[in-house]
C-alpha distance (Angstrom), angle and dihedral (degrees) to the residues before:
residue distance angle dihedral
M1 . . .
K2 3.76 . .
K3 3.83 126.2 .
I4 3.84 110.8 -144.1
L5 3.76 131.2 -160.8
L6 3.74 111.8 -160.2
L7 3.72 122.8 -163.9
S8 3.84 140.3 157.9
D9 3.76 144.9 175.6
T10 3.87 97.2 35.7
H11 3.86 88.9 154.0
S12 3.82 91.6 -158.4
H13 3.77 95.6 -42.3
I14 3.74 124.9 126.6
D15 3.80 126.8 156.8
E16 3.80 142.3 168.3
T17 3.85 94.0 -93.4
I18 3.82 90.6 58.0
L19 3.87 88.8 44.6
K20 3.80 91.4 50.5
Y21 3.87 88.8 60.4
V22 3.69 91.8 42.0
R23 3.88 91.7 58.0
Q24 3.89 87.4 54.8
A25 3.79 94.1 57.1
D26 3.83 132.4 76.9
E27 3.82 91.8 -142.6
V28 3.76 137.5 9.2
W29 3.82 122.5 -142.7
H30 3.83 119.1 -164.5
A31 3.84 118.3 -163.4
G32 3.75 98.5 -156.4
D33 3.77 143.8 -87.6
I34 3.80 88.1 94.2
G35 3.78 95.6 158.8
D36 3.81 112.8 -169.1
L37 3.76 111.9 27.1
S38 3.74 89.8 -130.6
V39 3.80 83.6 84.6
T40 3.82 94.6 60.4
D41 3.84 90.3 38.6
A42 3.78 87.8 57.4
L43 3.83 92.4 47.1
K44 3.88 91.7 47.8
K45 3.80 92.1 53.1
E46 3.79 88.9 61.0
K47 3.78 106.7 34.7
P48 3.79 143.5 -7.3
L49 3.76 110.4 -73.4
R50 3.82 133.6 -150.6
A51 3.80 114.0 -173.8
V52 3.86 146.5 158.7
Y53 3.68 129.1 -153.3
G54 3.83 122.6 -110.4
N55 3.71 136.2 -148.4
I56 3.89 94.2 -86.1
D57 3.78 95.6 47.2
S58 3.80 122.7 115.0
N59 3.78 127.6 -116.9
E60 3.75 86.5 -102.1
A61 3.81 91.5 59.9
R62 3.84 89.5 45.8
L63 3.75 89.9 56.2
E64 3.85 91.6 50.6
F65 3.76 100.7 41.2
P66 3.83 133.1 35.3
L67 3.80 129.4 -121.2
N68 3.83 88.8 -124.8
N69 3.75 125.7 26.5
R70 3.77 114.1 -169.0
F71 3.74 119.3 174.6
M72 3.77 145.2 137.9
C73 3.83 119.8 -99.2
E74 3.80 108.4 -169.4
G75 3.83 98.9 -49.2
V76 3.78 98.4 -26.3
D77 3.83 121.3 103.1
V78 3.81 104.7 -139.4
W79 3.81 130.4 -167.3
I80 3.77 121.4 -174.4
T81 3.84 122.8 -174.9
H82 3.80 130.6 151.9
I83 3.75 103.2 -127.8
G84 3.87 106.0 34.1
G85 3.70 105.9 134.1
Y86 3.81 118.2 -145.1
H87 3.81 143.0 -97.8
G88 3.79 109.8 -35.2
K89 3.72 91.9 6.3
Y90 3.78 109.7 56.8
N91 3.67 116.3 163.1
Q92 3.81 115.2 -93.2
A93 3.79 91.6 -119.7
V94 3.84 92.1 62.8
R95 3.85 102.3 25.4
D96 3.83 98.1 93.6
E97 3.81 94.2 45.8
I98 3.79 95.4 42.8
N99 3.76 91.0 50.1
A100 3.85 94.1 45.4
N101 3.77 97.6 42.0
P102 3.84 111.9 10.8
P103 3.79 120.1 -167.5
K104 3.81 120.1 -135.1
L105 3.91 89.5 -121.5
F106 3.78 122.2 34.0
I107 3.77 116.2 -172.2
C108 3.73 130.6 -174.4
G109 3.83 139.3 154.2
H110 3.86 128.0 -169.5
S111 3.82 100.5 103.7
H112 3.81 97.2 69.3
I113 3.81 86.6 -137.9
L114 3.80 116.8 119.8
K115 3.85 108.3 -130.6
V116 3.79 133.7 164.7
Q117 3.83 113.0 -178.2
F118 3.80 134.5 163.5
D119 3.79 114.2 -134.2
Q120 3.87 102.1 -148.9
K121 3.77 92.6 -173.9
L122 3.75 94.5 58.1
G123 3.81 97.7 25.2
L124 3.71 94.2 -126.3
L125 3.72 135.6 129.3
H126 3.81 115.6 -131.0
M127 3.84 121.6 -155.6
N128 3.74 132.7 -177.2
P129 3.74 113.0 177.7
G130 3.74 96.1 -156.3
A131 3.80 117.0 -131.6
A132 3.83 126.1 -41.8
G133 3.80 94.3 -175.3
V134 3.83 131.3 81.4
S135 3.80 97.4 -121.1
G136 3.78 120.9 89.9
F137 3.75 141.5 42.8
H138 3.81 98.2 -68.1
Q139 3.89 115.3 111.5
V140 3.83 99.0 -153.4
R141 3.76 127.2 42.2
T142 3.80 112.8 -129.8
M143 3.73 145.2 -179.6
L144 3.81 135.1 174.9
R145 3.80 128.5 -124.3
F146 3.85 124.1 -167.2
E147 3.74 145.1 146.8
I148 3.76 130.9 -115.0
D149 3.83 111.6 -156.1
G150 3.79 112.3 175.3
D151 3.79 104.2 -53.0
K152 3.82 94.1 -19.9
I153 3.88 126.6 101.6
Q154 3.80 105.7 -157.0
N155 3.81 149.1 160.7
L156 3.94 94.2 32.3
E157 3.77 112.8 -169.0
V158 3.76 130.6 -175.1
I159 3.78 111.0 -141.2
E160 3.78 118.0 -156.6
I161 3.81 109.4 -160.4
G162 3.77 98.6 -174.7
K163 3.79 141.5 -83.7
R164 3.80 121.1 -38.4
């Protein structure tokens, strides 16, 4: 079993509240718009990190992290990308692949809107953790925490980390 902390859209912001939750996880996954790489450096000091770059990220971030990160976690096929869209409106860049070979868990960021939705047609769970940073239009900073146990995604929690 793995305890996962999922965040996105930090836009160069990291603080002790975020790090408190990082320390409670087995792995941290970042769905892009990292901003300054000091954010991912701080995360990597605490726990193993899987991340993708987002549209605001520098060439340095694009050299360190991929646009798409697809991997197995326990028995779950996971795909993380920054701009992925959502059920019924997947981004054109991922649409063909997601329809041809859907993962069990599809994660994206970008919108700053927390959303968890099951796509019955493709049999996948879509997650967007909202935004953990202080830049953007969102009012409340959010992350997601969940467990992967074998092929099960369970104990999903929304973490509100304060006002922007």
